[in-house]
N, C-alpha and C positions, 0 to 999 in steps of 0.2 A: 318692354318693347324698345327697339332701337330708336324709333322716332321719339318716344317719350323721354329716353335718356338725353337725346339732343335737345329737347325742350328745356330740360333741367340745366344742361350745360350752357345754354345760351344766356341765361340770367345769372350765371355764377359770379361774375364780377361784382354785380350790384349787391348780392346777398352773401358774399364771401365772409366766412367766419374769421375774424381777426383776433390774433392772440393779444390780450390786453397787457399793458405795461403797468405794473403795480409796485409799490414799495414793499419791503419785507414785512413791516409792521401790519399792513393791510392783509397780506397773505396769512400772516400768523393769526390775526383775529378771525379770518375766514374759517380756518381749520381747527382752532382751539376748542370749539364746542365738542368736537369728536373725542376729546379726552375725558368727557364726563364719565364718571365711574372708575377712572384710572387715577384721578388726581390725588386721592388719599395715598395710593401706593407711590406716586411720584414724591409726595411729601415724606414718606418713609425713606425713599432713596436719598433725598436731600439730607435727612437726619444722619443716615449712614455716611454720607459724604462729609458732613461736619465732623463726625466722630473720627473718621479716617484721617482727616486733615489735622485734627488735634493730636492723634496718635503719632503722626509723622513729626509734628512740631516738638512734642515731648521727646521723641527719639533723638532729634538733632541736639536738644539741650543736654540730654544724657551723654551724647557723643563728646560735647565740649567738656563736660565734667570728667569723663574718663581721660581725656587728653591732659587736662591740668592736674588731676589728682592720682592718676595711675600710670599713664604712659610717660609723662615727663619725669616723674620721680621714680619710675620703675618699681612701684609698689604693687605687689600681687594682692595684698589685703584690701587695698583701696579699689581693686578691680571688681570684686564679686558683687557688691551691693548694686552699683549702677548697671553692671552687666545683666543681673537677674531682672532688674526693672526694665531694662531695654528689651530683653527677650519677651517679658510679659506684655509690654506695650506693642511689640511687633506682632505677637500672636493675636491680641485683641484687635489690632488694626487690620490684620489679614482676614479675620473672621468677618468683621464689619464690612470691609471692602468687598469680600466675596458675596455677602448677602445683598449689599447694595447693587453691585454689578449684575447679579443674577436677576434681581427684581427689576432692574432697569431694562434688561434684555426682554423679560416677559412683557413689560408694559409697552415697549416699542413695537414688538411684534403684534401685540393685540391692537395697537393703533393702526398699524399697516393693514391688518386684516379688515378692521372696521372701515378704513378709508377706501380700500380696494372694493369692498362689497358695496359701499355707497356709490362709487363712481360707476361700477359695473351695472348696478341696478338702474342708475340714471340712463346709462347709454342704451340699455335694452328698451327704454321707453321712447327713444328718439325716432323721428320719421325716416322713411327710406332715403330721402334725398340727402340727409346728413351723411350717410355712409357712402353715398356716391361722390361726395365732395371731400371725404377724408379716407386716405388709404388705410387698409387694415393694419399694415405693419406699423404705421405711425400711432394708431390707436392702441396697439399692443404695447408699444414703447411707453405711452402715457400711463397705461394701467400697471406697468412694472417699475421701470427706473424712475419715472416722474413721481409715482406714489412714494417710493423709498426716499426720494429727495425731500419731499414734504415732511416725512417722519423725521428726517435729520433736522429740519427746521423747528418743528413743533415740540418734539419729545426729546430726542437725543441732544439737540442743541440747547434746550432748556436745562436738561440735567447736566450737560457739559459746562454750561455757563455757570450754574450754581456751584459745581465742583471747583471750577477754576477760580471763581470769585471768593469762595470761602477759604480755599488754600492760599490764595494770594493775601487775603486779609490776615490770616493767622501767621503766615511767614513774615509778612511785613511788620505785624505787631511784635513778634518775637525779635526781629532784627532791631526795631526801635528800642525794645526793652534792653537789649544787649548794649547798643551804642546808638543813641538817637541822632547824634551829630553825623556819624559815619553813614547811617542809613539815609538821612536827609540829603547828604552829598551825593550818594549813588542813585537815589530815586529821582533825581532831577532828570535823568535820561529816560525814565520810564515812558513819558509821552511819545517818544520816538517810535515805540511799537504801534501806537494808535495812528500816528501819522503815516507810517508805512502801510498799514492795513487800509487806510482811507485812500491812499494813492493808488492802490491796485484794485479796489473793490469794483469800480465801474467797468474796467476792462475784463475782469473775471466774469462778471455777470453776462456781458455781451458774448464772450466766447463760450460760456456754458450754454447759453440759449442756442447758439449756432451748432454746438456739438450735439445737443439733444435733438434738434431738428434733423441733423444729418444721421444720427443713429436711428431715428424712426424711419427715415427714407431708406436706409440699408435694409432694415427689417422688412419694409414693404416690398422692395425689389426681390429679396429672397423668397418671401411668402408668395408673391405673384408668380415668380418663375417656377417654383415647385408646384404651385397649384395648377399651372398650365404646362406641365412637363410634356404632355402629348403634343401640344401646339409647338413647343420649343423644338422637340425632336423631329416632328413631321415637316416643319418648315425650315429646319436646320438653322435655328436662331441662336445657337450657342454663342457665336461671336457678338451678336447684338445684345444678348442678355449679359455677356461679360462686360461689354462697354457700359451698359446701364449701371451695373454694379460698380464698375470702376469710377464712373462719374460721381456717384454718391459716396463711394469710399474715399475719394480724393477730398471731398468737402469735409468728411469726418476727420480725415488725416490732418488737414490743415488746422481745423479747430482743436484737435487733440494736441498737436505739437505746440500750438500757441498757448493752450491752457497749461501745458507742462512747463513752458518757458516762463510764463507769468508766475506760477506757483514756485518754481525753482528760484527765480529772481527775488521773490519775497523771502523765501527761506534763507537765502544767502545774505540778504540785507539784514535780516533779523540776527543772524549768526554774528555778523560784524558788530551790531549794536551790543549784543550780549558780551562779546569779547572786550569791548571798550569798557563796559560796566565792571566786569570782573577784574580787569587790569587796574581800574580806578580803586577798587576795594583793596587789592593786594598792595598797591602803592601806598595808599593812605594807612592801611593796617601796619605795614612795615615801619612807617614813620611813628605810629602810635606805640608799637612794641619797643622801638628804640628809646622812646621817652619814658617807658615804664607805665604808661597809662592803659595798656591792654596786654592780656596774656595771649600766648599762642593758641590755647584752647578756645578763647573767645573769638580770636580771628578766624580759626578754622570753622567754628560753629556759625559765625556770621557769614563766612563764604558759603557754607552749606545752605544756610537759609536763602541766600541769593541764588544758589544753584537750583534750589527747589522753587524759589519764587518766580524766576523768569519763565520756566515752562508754562505755568498757568497764565501768567500775564501774556505770554506769546500765544497761548491757547485761546485766550479771550479775543485777541486780535484775529487769529486764524479762524476762529468760530464765526467772526463777522464776515470773513470772506466766504466761508462755507455756506452760511445762510444766504448771502448774496447770490451765490451760484445756485442754491436750492430754489431761490425765488423764480428762476427761469422755469423750473419744473412746475412750480405752483401756478405760474401764469398759464401754462399749457393745460393744466387740469381745470383751472377756473374757466378757461375758454369753453371746455366741454360742459361743465356744470351750469354755465349760464345759458346754454341752449335749452329752450323750453320745448317739451313735447308738443306735437301738433294737436293732439287730442288728450282729454283728461276725462275721468269719471264724472258723471253728473253730480252736482252738489246735493241734490235731493234724490234719493233712490226710493222708488215706489216699491210696494210689496211685490215679491216675485209673482208674476201672473201664471207661472207654470210653464212647462215645455211648450214652445210655440208649434203651430202646425207646419210652418215653413213658407207662408205666403210672403213673397218679397215684392216690393213696389219701389221703383225708382221714378220719382215724380219731378219732371221739369228740372233736372239737375244740371248745373254748370260748375266747372272746376278748372282752376289754373294752378299749376305747381308754383311754389315760392320761387320768385326770380325769373319765371318764364314770361315771354312776351306775347304769348297767344294761349287761348283756351285749349285744354286737353279734352274737355267735354263741354257741350253747350246745348241746353234745352233737351237733354236726354230723358225719355220716359219709356218705361216698359214694366210689365208685371209678370210674376212667375207664381203659379199655384202649386200646391202639393201634388206630387206625382208627375209634374210636367218637366220636360227637358227643353230648355231654351238655349239656343246657340247664338252668340254674338259674334259676327264676323266683320272684317274690315281690313284695310291695308295697314302696314306698319305705321304706328303713331296715331291710329284712329282713336285710341283710348280704351282698348279692351282690358289691358291690365289695370288701368285706372279704375275701371268699374269694380274690379275685385278688391282693390285697396279701399274704396269707399264703402263697400259692403261690410268689410271687417273693421272699418274705422281706423285705418292707418292715417286717413285724412278725413275731414268733414267737408262737404260740398260748400262752395261759395254761395250758391243759390240752389233752391229746391230742397228736396227731402228724400232720404232713403228710409224705407219703413219695413219692419218685420212684424207680420201679423197686425198691421195697422199702427204699430208703435214706432215712432222715430228711433233709429238705432242709436242716436246720440243720448237717448234717455235710458239706455241699458248700461249697467256697469261693464267696463271692457271685458273683464274675465268671464262674465255671464254671456255676453254677446258672442264671444269667440268659442263658447261651448256649443252654441247653436248653429254656427257656421263653420264648416270644415273647408280649408283651402288646400288644394293640391296644385302647387305651383309648377311652372314649366320646368325649372331645374329640379333634379332629384336631390333632396336633402337627406343626408345619411349621417347618423351619429357615429362617433368612434366607440362602438359598444357591440353587444351581442345582437344577433338577429331578433331575439325575443324582446330585448330592450328597445330596439328600433321600431318595432311594431307597437309595443305597449306604451310608448310615449304619446300615442294617440288617445289613450285612456288609462292614466296611471292607476294601478291596482287591479287591472283586468286579470281574469283567471287564465291559466294556461290553455284551457279548453276554448275560451273566447278568442285568444290570440290565434290558435290553430284554425278555428273556424274562419276568421278573417283572412288568414293566409290562403285557405282553400278557396274562398270566394274570389281572391285576387289571382288565383292560379299560381301561387308561390309555394304551397306546401310541399309539392313533389320534389322540387330542386333543393328546398331547405333541408329536408330529411336526408338528402344525399351528401350534405356537407359533413366534414369530419366530426364535428360536435353538434350537428343538427341545429336546433334553435339557440344553442349556447355558443355557436361559432362567432368569434369576433370579426367584425367587418369595419370598414371605414370608406369614405368617399372614393378613394383610389384603390379599393380592394381588388386584387387580381382574382379572388375566388369567384366573384360574381360579375356577370356582364352588366352593361348599362341597362338593358331591358329588365334583367332580374332585380336590380336595385330599384327600378321604377315600380316593379310589382310589389316590392316591400312597402314603398311609399303609398301605394294604393291600398294595401292591406291595413296600413296605419289609419288611412282616411275611413275605411270601412268600419274598423274597430271603434272609431270615435262615434259613429252612429248619430251624427248631427242631423237636424231637420233639413238643413240646406248644405249642399255640396257644391263648391265652386272649383271648377277645373280650369 
C-alpha cells in the first residue's frame, strides 16, 4: 500500500543500512570458511606452483650452461645434452602448470558458486522493507561483480600470492647462488615495490568502492526503466530516463577514469624501478666480466633470473592493490549478510498436528514497521472460520497489506498474537506455515517459464490433470489451449502473448492448485 510505503520511508534515515569499512584481513577471515572442502585441492595447486617455479629455475640455469659451453665456443657437441634437458624440463613444467591452472580455475568457480548461493539464500530470507531500501540493480551487482571480487581475494589471491612468493624465493636463491654479492647489491631496491604499492593502496580502495556503487546504480536505472517501459512510453519519459542514466553513468565514468589513472601510474612507476634494477645489474656485471670474475653466461643467467624475479615481486605488490580493491566488494556483501531476517523458525518444533482446518484469529495485534514513527496496526482483532469470506477494507495506509504480511510471518507483531487453529503462527516452521496459507498479492507475479510451470509452482510435482483442473477453475484453460504451444508456451511478466487479466488468471490458478486451508487475496 502506498501509505505503508510512506511509513517505511519516513524512518529510513534512522535505520539506513550502512556499508561497513573493514580491513582486508577481516574480510578474508569472514569468507575463508567457504573454502572448506576445497583446501586440499588448493594445496595441490600450490604444489604444482612450486614444481613449475623449480622447472623455470632449472631452465634458466641450463640457459647459462648453453651460453658458456655451446654458444660462446660454437660447439654443437656441447649443445645436445643441455638442450635435451632443457626441453624435458620445459615439457614437465608445462604439464604441471597446466594441471595447476586447470585445478585452480575449478576451485575458484566452485567458491564463486558456493558464495553466490549463500548470499542469494540469505537475501531471500530478508524482510520486505529491506528490498524497499535497496534498489534491485544494486543487489544484482552485489550478487555478481562483488562476489567475483571476493573470490579474487580469498582464492585467486591466495593462489597468486603462493605462486609469486615461491617463484620469487627460487629465483632469488638461484641469483644468490650465482653471485651473492651482485644479488645483494640489486635486491636493495626491492622494497621500492612495496613502498609503491603502499602509496597507492588507499586511493585504489576508495575509487573501487565508488565504482562498484556507481555500477550498481547504473544497473538499477536500466532495470527500473525496462521494468516500467509502459510508463516510460505512455508519459514520454525518455529524456528523463536518459538523464537518470547519464547522472549515474557520469559517476561511474569518473570513478573508472580515476581507477585507470591510479593503476597506470603505479604500473609506470614500477617499470621505472625495474629499469633501474636491470641497468644496475648490467653495469655491475660488465665490470665483473672485465675483471674476469664472471662469465657472459653467468651474467645472462643472472639477468634472466632478475627478469623472472621482478614480475612475481611486482605481482605480490599488485596483488595487494587488487585485494585492497576487492575489499570494497567484500564490504558491500558483508553489509547484506549482517542484516538479520525479521522472523526465524522456532527453536523447538512440535510434532506436526496435521493439516489445519483454517481457523484464523488475529488477537489484539499491534505492529510498527522498522524505522516508522507510527503504528501500522494497533489493537486489531478479528477471526475467520473455515468456509467464511472476510473482507478487510480501509483507506490507503490503513494496514490491509500489513495483515497479510503478519499472517504469512513476513513479520511478527509487536504485541498480540496471530493464530492458526488456535496455534500461534510463530510456533510453526516457516515452510509448513506457508503451505497452509496461500497469498495472491495485488501485483501479478509471473515466472519466465512455461504456462504449466507458472501454475505448477503453486504445488511442485502436481500432475498435468491437476494443473488443467486448476486452470479451468480460474477460467484460464480456454485461452491457454489457444496459445501456440498450449501449456508449454513460454511467458514472462511482459509477455505480449497474454493480457494483464489473463496473467492474473494464471496466478489465480496457481493459488487454486496449492489448495491451502487459508487463501489471502
